[in-house]
Wavefront OBJ file of the C-alpha trace (Angstrom):
o trace
v 53.125 -14.391 -19.494
v 54.258 -11.777 -22.028
v 53.658 -8.047 -21.768
v 53.783 -4.693 -23.578
v 54.051 -1.194 -22.133
v 52.039 1.774 -23.272
v 53.446 5.203 -22.426
v 51.055 8.111 -22.540
v 52.877 11.446 -22.624
v 50.255 13.996 -21.706
v 50.417 17.718 -20.873
v 50.102 17.283 -17.116
v 51.585 13.821 -16.623
v 53.279 10.778 -18.115
v 51.431 7.519 -17.563
v 52.649 4.001 -18.135
v 50.510 0.833 -18.508
v 51.658 -2.739 -18.391
v 49.375 -4.940 -20.531
v 49.088 -8.668 -21.123
v 48.411 -10.433 -24.460
v 44.694 -10.638 -23.428
v 44.481 -6.885 -22.925
v 44.493 -6.891 -19.145
v 46.108 -3.851 -17.523
v 48.070 -5.435 -14.698
v 49.902 -2.329 -13.487
v 50.078 1.392 -14.085
v 52.034 4.333 -12.812
v 52.243 8.075 -13.494
v 54.481 11.036 -12.913
v 53.449 14.662 -13.038
v 55.042 17.168 -15.518
v 55.532 20.832 -14.791
v 53.977 23.429 -17.083
v 55.449 26.914 -17.595
v 53.334 29.907 -18.695
v 55.858 32.726 -18.709
v 53.439 35.141 -20.436
v 49.724 35.252 -21.207
v 49.036 32.834 -24.068
v 52.366 31.069 -23.684
v 52.585 27.357 -22.723
v 55.916 25.571 -22.513
v 57.586 22.518 -20.995
v 61.138 21.317 -20.536
v 61.575 18.282 -22.884
v 63.956 16.631 -20.436
v 61.172 16.703 -17.816
v 59.232 14.315 -20.108
v 62.185 11.936 -20.123
v 62.563 12.127 -16.353
v 58.827 11.568 -15.916
v 58.833 8.658 -18.260
v 61.763 7.128 -16.460
v 60.067 7.524 -13.105
v 56.756 6.090 -14.402
v 58.504 3.025 -15.857
v 60.495 2.451 -12.659
v 57.266 2.663 -10.677
v 55.545 0.273 -13.071
v 58.273 -2.334 -12.761
v 58.455 -2.004 -8.973
v 54.739 -2.360 -8.420
v 54.245 -5.232 -10.874
v 57.313 -7.294 -10.031
v 57.330 -8.827 -13.494
v 60.428 -10.292 -15.098
v 61.558 -7.538 -17.453
v 62.607 -10.120 -20.075
v 58.843 -10.916 -20.419
v 58.165 -7.314 -21.575
v 58.533 -7.745 -25.285
v 57.786 -4.260 -26.511
v 56.631 -0.745 -25.774
v 55.211 2.216 -27.620
v 53.894 5.734 -27.065
v 51.010 8.065 -27.257
v 52.081 11.741 -27.288
v 50.599 15.186 -26.825
v 50.451 16.631 -30.324
v 51.988 19.716 -31.961
v 54.626 20.604 -29.374
v 57.763 22.094 -30.959
v 61.127 20.662 -29.745
v 63.937 22.369 -31.644
v 67.202 20.420 -31.527
v 70.815 21.530 -32.169
v 73.515 19.553 -34.004
v 74.010 17.379 -30.862
v 70.162 16.688 -30.704
v 69.827 18.792 -27.514
v 66.870 21.113 -27.085
v 67.582 24.734 -27.976
v 64.733 26.128 -25.949
v 61.660 24.959 -23.988
v 59.089 23.138 -26.037
v 56.180 25.314 -27.251
v 53.005 23.297 -26.605
v 49.733 22.584 -28.391
v 47.821 25.079 -26.229
v 50.151 27.952 -26.794
v 48.440 30.818 -28.679
v 51.235 33.246 -29.419
v 51.344 32.500 -33.194
v 48.288 34.291 -34.576
v 50.395 36.474 -36.903
v 52.162 33.420 -38.304
v 48.815 31.607 -39.019
v 47.684 34.684 -40.934
v 50.919 34.730 -42.871
v 50.445 31.038 -43.872
v 46.968 31.731 -45.233
v 48.126 34.962 -46.999
v 50.927 33.091 -48.799
v 49.302 29.767 -49.624
v 45.518 30.008 -49.100
v 43.599 26.911 -50.254
v 46.751 25.205 -51.514
v 47.849 24.855 -47.885
v 44.582 23.099 -46.984
v 44.812 20.853 -50.065
v 48.314 19.672 -48.999
v 47.822 19.350 -45.232
v 43.978 18.870 -45.095
v 43.969 21.474 -42.357
v 43.758 25.190 -41.712
v 46.802 26.679 -40.008
v 45.906 27.216 -36.378
v 47.886 28.599 -33.484
v 48.218 25.158 -31.845
v 49.980 23.540 -34.806
v 53.763 23.176 -35.107
v 54.571 25.076 -38.332
v 53.358 28.438 -36.927
v 55.583 27.790 -33.886
v 58.564 27.222 -36.113
v 57.894 30.427 -37.969
v 57.443 32.290 -34.669
v 60.932 31.134 -33.478
v 62.430 32.010 -36.867
v 61.002 35.517 -36.609
v 61.402 36.224 -32.890
v 64.424 34.158 -31.850
v 66.606 34.082 -35.008
v 69.760 33.185 -33.063
v 68.057 30.035 -31.770
v 66.608 29.156 -35.167
v 70.018 29.408 -36.871
v 71.293 26.752 -34.472
v 68.437 24.322 -35.170
v 69.457 21.197 -37.017
v 66.039 19.484 -36.779
v 62.824 19.355 -34.781
v 60.718 16.635 -33.216
v 57.431 16.301 -31.325
v 57.200 15.421 -27.579
v 56.906 11.648 -27.761
v 59.517 11.447 -30.469
v 62.024 13.224 -28.290
v 61.336 10.764 -25.465
v 61.706 7.863 -27.830
v 65.034 9.253 -29.040
v 66.310 9.434 -25.438
v 65.303 5.804 -24.888
v 66.645 4.368 -28.167
v 69.167 6.765 -29.664
v 67.123 6.750 -32.915
v 65.836 10.160 -34.071
v 62.696 10.181 -36.263
v 59.129 11.330 -36.252
v 56.049 9.134 -36.429
v 53.536 9.754 -39.184
v 50.244 10.404 -37.276
v 52.012 12.957 -35.145
v 53.866 14.492 -38.130
v 50.488 15.266 -39.754
v 49.784 17.577 -36.889
v 52.774 19.756 -37.698
v 51.014 20.922 -40.922
v 54.293 20.522 -42.727
v 53.227 17.119 -44.067
v 51.631 16.200 -47.368
v 49.031 14.001 -45.748
v 48.035 11.976 -48.852
v 51.662 11.469 -49.958
v 52.849 10.724 -46.408
v 55.945 12.912 -46.932
v 57.243 16.323 -45.956
v 55.922 19.065 -48.208
v 58.602 20.707 -50.388
v 56.093 23.388 -51.433
v 55.510 24.472 -47.837
v 59.164 24.412 -46.886
v 60.051 26.432 -49.981
v 57.277 28.982 -49.402
v 58.513 29.689 -45.890
v 62.216 29.365 -46.577
v 62.621 26.307 -44.299
v 65.322 23.749 -45.162
v 63.968 20.297 -45.825
v 66.840 19.050 -43.624
v 64.942 20.506 -40.645
v 62.316 17.724 -41.065
v 63.397 14.366 -39.499
v 62.908 10.902 -41.105
v 59.335 9.562 -40.938
v 58.270 6.206 -39.456
v 54.896 4.414 -39.154
v 53.302 3.857 -35.737
v 54.002 0.040 -35.736
v 57.559 0.387 -37.114
v 60.157 -1.024 -34.781
v 62.586 1.886 -34.458
v 65.087 0.200 -32.164
v 65.644 -1.185 -28.706
v 66.414 0.326 -25.311
v 69.869 1.903 -24.970
v 72.189 0.479 -22.336
v 72.042 3.767 -20.448
v 68.287 3.946 -20.297
v 68.087 0.232 -19.423
v 70.398 0.724 -16.493
v 68.418 3.750 -15.269
v 64.949 2.225 -15.713
v 65.370 -1.475 -15.131
v 64.086 -2.374 -18.611
v 65.829 -5.051 -20.645
v 68.005 -3.763 -23.544
v 66.237 -6.225 -25.875
v 62.854 -4.539 -25.364
v 61.518 -3.621 -28.824
v 60.407 0.035 -29.241
v 57.721 1.045 -31.785
v 56.906 4.455 -33.303
v 53.742 5.180 -31.372
v 51.076 7.666 -32.304
v 49.526 11.052 -31.740
v 47.407 11.090 -28.536
v 44.109 11.382 -30.495
v 45.039 8.559 -32.847
v 45.979 6.394 -29.931
v 42.885 7.372 -28.043
v 40.820 6.226 -31.024
v 42.604 2.916 -31.179
v 42.280 2.393 -27.409
v 38.533 3.063 -27.767
v 38.193 0.578 -30.681
v 37.390 3.239 -33.328
v 38.611 1.214 -36.298
v 35.602 1.589 -38.584
v 34.115 4.660 -40.259
v 30.566 4.264 -38.822
v 31.882 4.933 -35.301
v 32.956 8.104 -33.572
v 34.827 8.839 -30.340
v 33.848 11.479 -27.817
v 36.841 12.232 -25.670
v 36.859 14.718 -22.762
v 40.212 15.590 -21.389
v 41.652 19.051 -20.924
v 40.448 19.637 -24.463
v 37.614 17.674 -26.055
v 37.497 15.759 -29.309
v 34.984 14.208 -31.666
v 36.943 11.830 -33.871
v 36.104 9.503 -36.756
v 38.070 6.901 -38.732
v 38.551 7.844 -42.380
v 39.568 5.339 -45.079
v 40.873 8.162 -47.338
v 42.496 11.550 -46.864
v 39.309 13.427 -47.591
v 39.244 17.126 -48.456
v 35.465 17.238 -48.035
v 35.654 19.146 -44.691
v 37.548 22.069 -46.259
v 39.647 22.596 -43.171
v 36.600 22.751 -40.808
v 37.683 19.492 -39.263
v 41.273 18.275 -38.902
v 42.288 15.340 -41.130
v 45.463 13.521 -40.139
v 47.213 10.264 -40.947
v 46.205 7.546 -38.563
v 48.363 5.286 -36.474
v 46.523 2.531 -38.376
v 48.643 2.086 -41.455
v 47.246 3.571 -44.719
v 44.244 5.065 -42.906
v 43.306 8.499 -41.655
v 41.129 10.144 -39.040
v 39.171 13.339 -38.835
v 38.385 15.290 -35.714
v 36.942 18.505 -34.340
v 38.261 20.017 -31.116
v 36.746 21.930 -28.233
v 39.788 23.617 -26.671
v 38.398 23.880 -23.092
v 36.193 20.843 -22.512
v 37.302 19.240 -19.259
v 39.304 22.416 -18.592
v 36.045 24.368 -18.255
v 34.806 21.974 -15.629
v 38.148 22.005 -13.822
v 38.148 25.794 -13.811
v 34.623 25.856 -12.347
v 35.543 23.302 -9.616
v 38.805 25.131 -8.760
v 36.874 28.396 -8.457
v 33.739 27.267 -6.674
v 34.424 23.781 -5.183
v 38.124 23.501 -4.505
v 37.751 21.273 -1.410
v 35.153 18.938 -2.880
v 35.826 15.661 -4.622
v 35.445 15.740 -8.357
v 32.787 13.062 -8.328
v 30.665 14.966 -5.795
v 31.114 18.234 -7.637
v 29.996 16.749 -10.965
v 27.274 14.754 -9.242
v 25.737 17.860 -7.815
v 24.418 18.660 -11.299
v 21.719 15.966 -10.704
v 20.105 18.521 -8.327
v 19.495 20.726 -11.362
v 17.320 20.037 -14.462
v 17.718 19.767 -18.208
v 18.591 23.263 -19.331
v 19.960 24.198 -15.823
v 16.887 26.285 -14.997
v 17.454 28.585 -17.863
v 21.239 28.860 -17.568
v 23.539 28.162 -20.556
v 27.360 28.051 -20.880
v 29.666 28.283 -23.813
v 33.103 26.619 -23.152
v 35.261 29.177 -24.996
v 37.278 30.211 -21.938
v 40.653 29.781 -23.836
v 39.324 30.488 -27.290
v 37.914 27.869 -29.620
v 38.965 25.660 -32.490
v 35.921 23.825 -34.039
v 33.754 25.046 -35.619
v 35.113 28.539 -34.774
v 38.815 28.889 -35.297
v 38.947 31.901 -32.972
v 41.706 32.412 -30.405
v 39.984 35.618 -29.110
v 36.483 34.353 -28.315
v 35.720 33.839 -24.595
v 33.066 31.868 -22.706
v 29.719 33.055 -21.524
v 27.079 32.262 -19.013
v 23.712 33.276 -20.536
v 20.401 33.453 -18.594
v 21.688 34.004 -15.064
v 18.971 34.765 -12.549
v 18.580 34.875 -8.781
v 16.709 31.551 -8.567
v 19.770 29.487 -9.743
v 22.325 27.836 -7.458
v 25.683 26.255 -7.877
v 24.198 22.961 -9.146
v 22.678 24.830 -12.062
v 26.076 26.286 -12.951
v 27.672 22.828 -12.836
v 24.860 21.405 -15.016
v 25.201 24.289 -17.479
v 28.909 23.618 -17.903
v 28.348 19.896 -18.450
v 25.628 20.605 -21.034
v 27.631 23.470 -22.716
v 30.582 21.194 -23.317
v 28.354 18.615 -24.978
v 26.615 21.246 -27.030
v 30.018 22.278 -28.353
v 30.497 18.648 -29.430
v 27.134 18.752 -31.209
v 28.541 21.659 -33.245
v 31.263 19.289 -34.411
v 28.837 16.453 -35.217
v 26.770 18.912 -37.283
v 29.769 19.256 -39.639
v 29.956 15.503 -40.050
v 26.241 15.250 -40.720
v 26.400 18.057 -43.324
v 29.022 15.967 -45.112
v 26.899 12.840 -45.082
v 28.316 11.009 -42.103
v 25.754 9.440 -39.815
v 27.393 7.543 -36.898
v 25.492 4.625 -35.458
v 27.058 5.240 -31.996
v 29.752 7.161 -30.124
v 32.310 5.715 -27.781
v 32.870 8.016 -24.787
v 36.272 8.168 -23.112
v 37.999 10.428 -20.645
v 36.304 12.495 -17.976
v 32.938 12.363 -19.730
v 32.883 8.584 -19.351
v 33.216 8.680 -15.555
v 29.761 10.151 -14.770
v 26.474 8.344 -15.365
v 24.717 11.701 -15.578
v 27.165 13.145 -18.124
v 26.957 9.966 -20.265
v 23.200 10.284 -20.421
v 23.472 14.008 -21.308
v 25.739 12.966 -24.181
v 23.222 10.361 -25.475
v 20.400 12.854 -25.205
v 22.175 15.822 -26.849
v 23.695 13.663 -29.624
v 20.435 11.598 -30.062
v 22.834 8.607 -30.471
v 23.706 5.573 -28.336
v 26.753 6.333 -26.234
v 29.036 3.469 -25.172
v 31.012 3.259 -21.931
v 33.925 0.834 -21.979
v 34.649 -1.683 -19.209
v 38.246 -0.487 -18.818
v 38.774 2.936 -20.231
v 42.540 3.592 -20.484
v 42.378 5.800 -23.577
v 45.633 6.739 -25.334
v 47.802 4.655 -23.020
v 45.983 1.459 -24.070
v 46.182 2.594 -27.714
v 49.988 2.866 -27.302
v 50.107 -0.629 -25.865
v 47.998 -1.886 -28.749
v 50.464 -0.372 -31.240
v 53.262 -2.378 -29.589
v 51.073 -5.510 -29.589
v 50.336 -5.197 -33.348
v 53.924 -4.244 -34.069
v 55.159 -7.380 -32.322
v 52.801 -9.481 -34.428
v 50.610 -10.562 -31.578
v 47.627 -9.584 -33.787
v 47.181 -9.401 -37.577
v 45.695 -5.902 -37.380
v 44.122 -3.422 -34.987
v 40.589 -4.779 -35.458
v 41.732 -8.169 -34.116
v 43.575 -6.472 -31.301
v 40.531 -4.393 -30.422
v 38.333 -7.506 -30.274
v 40.700 -8.859 -27.642
v 41.648 -5.796 -25.668
v 38.367 -3.762 -25.533
v 35.185 -4.689 -23.717
v 31.975 -2.653 -23.641
v 30.373 -2.129 -20.242
v 27.140 -0.188 -20.905
v 25.242 1.570 -23.721
v 23.339 4.739 -22.865
v 20.288 5.183 -25.125
v 18.782 8.606 -25.851
v 15.554 9.378 -23.988
v 13.021 10.816 -26.413
v 11.601 13.584 -24.231
v 15.141 14.703 -23.236
v 16.269 14.706 -26.918
v 13.407 17.088 -27.757
v 14.258 19.493 -24.931
v 17.946 19.429 -25.774
v 17.268 20.162 -29.433
v 15.384 23.363 -28.539
v 18.177 24.375 -26.161
v 20.895 23.651 -28.772
v 19.133 26.015 -31.212
v 19.707 28.754 -28.645
v 23.289 27.630 -27.889
v 24.239 27.717 -31.603
v 23.480 31.487 -31.727
v 25.705 32.558 -28.798
v 29.001 32.659 -30.616
v 27.745 35.075 -33.262
v 26.023 37.235 -30.637
v 29.086 37.487 -28.345
v 32.056 37.573 -30.699
v 32.216 41.370 -31.104
v 31.493 42.004 -27.439
v 34.383 39.661 -26.468
v 36.800 41.412 -28.746
v 35.885 44.786 -27.233
v 36.405 43.474 -23.678
v 39.811 42.007 -24.626
v 40.839 45.253 -26.226
v 40.013 47.161 -23.059
v 41.839 44.545 -20.922
v 44.944 44.689 -23.165
v 44.910 48.519 -23.019
v 45.115 48.365 -19.236
l 1 2 3 4 5 6 7 8 9 10 11 12 13 14 15 16 17 18 19 20 21 22 23 24 25 26 27 28 29 30 31 32 33 34 35 36 37 38 39 40 41 42 43 44 45 46 47 48 49 50 51 52 53 54 55 56 57 58 59 60 61 62 63 64 65 66 67 68 69 70 71 72 73 74 75 76 77 78 79 80 81 82 83 84 85 86 87 88 89 90 91 92 93 94 95 96 97 98 99 100 101 102 103 104 105 106 107 108 109 110 111 112 113 114 115 116 117 118 119 120 121 122 123 124 125 126 127 128 129 130 131 132 133 134 135 136 137 138 139 140 141 142 143 144 145 146 147 148 149 150 151 152 153 154 155 156 157 158 159 160 161 162 163 164 165 166 167 168 169 170 171 172 173 174 175 176 177 178 179 180 181 182 183 184 185 186 187 188 189 190 191 192 193 194 195 196 197 198 199 200 201 202 203 204 205 206 207 208 209 210 211 212 213 214 215 216 217 218 219 220 221 222 223 224 225 226 227 228 229 230 231 232 233 234 235 236 237 238 239 240 241 242 243 244 245 246 247 248 249 250 251 252 253 254 255 256 257 258 259 260 261 262 263 264 265 266 267 268 269 270 271 272 273 274 275 276 277 278 279 280 281 282 283 284 285 286 287 288 289 290 291 292 293 294 295 296 297 298 299 300 301 302 303 304 305 306 307 308 309 310 311 312 313 314 315 316 317 318 319 320 321 322 323 324 325 326 327 328 329 330 331 332 333 334 335 336 337 338 339 340 341 342 343 344 345 346 347 348 349 350 351 352 353 354 355 356 357 358 359 360 361 362 363 364 365 366 367 368 369 370 371 372 373 374 375 376 377 378 379 380 381 382 383 384 385 386 387 388 389 390 391 392 393 394 395 396 397 398 399 400 401 402 403 404 405 406 407 408 409 410 411 412 413 414 415 416 417 418 419 420 421 422 423 424 425 426 427 428 429 430 431 432 433 434 435 436 437 438 439 440 441 442 443 444 445 446 447 448 449 450 451 452 453 454 455 456 457 458 459 460 461 462 463 464 465 466 467 468 469 470 471 472 473 474 475 476 477 478 479 480 481 482 483 484 485 486 487 488 489 490 491 492 493 494 495 496 497 498 499 500
């Protein structure tokens, strides 16, 4: 039996999957990663913690599986996007990594638009947002000039881990697109952007494709982990690209609905379209010569986690979510907007905050849980509306992540979207996508479609219920007005809070 390993470097943990040629996950292991938030709006991690976590997860995987390491032919990665890892001349981190959910860079995003405007969107296919990497680089340049002067290059989280495992320093293309320093159509670093912001092109590392074999395991990492030095290592992909591959989104008539800490609606794109005018992100795919578009709800699963931590800390997650079944469609008049850390799509607004609307004395905790579940899915419907305005009509959505673990929540998705929603038999998300990159890179399959046919099995399709669809459409018409009605009030509250 031959195997591949998929390594999923997330924000909260590193996960490793051991997968056979038939797509069976025979072992998995994970290791938590610490998060530092030294100031409000700051979010950082120590890059070497990712390496230590990956090492521990691989060791756990090998120990629990007992496989012959010489039968593990290759491995690849899925990585949290946008995190800035600045390296010195010895390729050592100069400071903690600034993560995707760090919001300190609002002035830098405004600077980018002021200097480049629509030209920036034409090159990168994206608006500059706080979460992206370029604003982080500009923030360090402006606020930590001594550190910036020492920087030889930068990489993203998974690329740093891959460097520590192989000794080869480069950046993979689907992740590089999320830096917004990349000319997405040309698949090369943008000289125009670097020149505009006085950044040396030498700061940008060599680019590789997801399925490119970048090297093998170093003797040092092999000794520490137990892996064989001959194990082939492939470029990997951005977590959303890998999540799409792991869900079988390899055609343009499908979309993925992913609920993790953040939430994503993602679609395969055969070309680097500018049709969305920056409303949706458009990035290079881990599938060679393809692209994907996506909209993001910043606090999807995080909204539910916050509610549970606050009002049900001792309850199991399944029981807490399941309690929403004691409520009704519309949560007895209660509605929630999941803007508790700001929002990205369709409102690129770091200052907006969430709301409960319609609170009355007849409601109970189950109604609040239901309102949060529904509010998250309404936020996804905002994203789908952008696709529909641009002529995309998906025949179905594949649901992965936390939203695929609840029958109730899956039915809410089908009813709000008015589309069939598919639950997969084994939903491993980005980790499986990383394993599939290794499998295709090794030549086990001719392409990702053939790999998906072997690796991915559907378990159940949730069909929209007509009477529920009608009720949710009326509720969504109310939901869609809340942002505009609360934006100014939120800014006033934040100003008072900051003044105190």
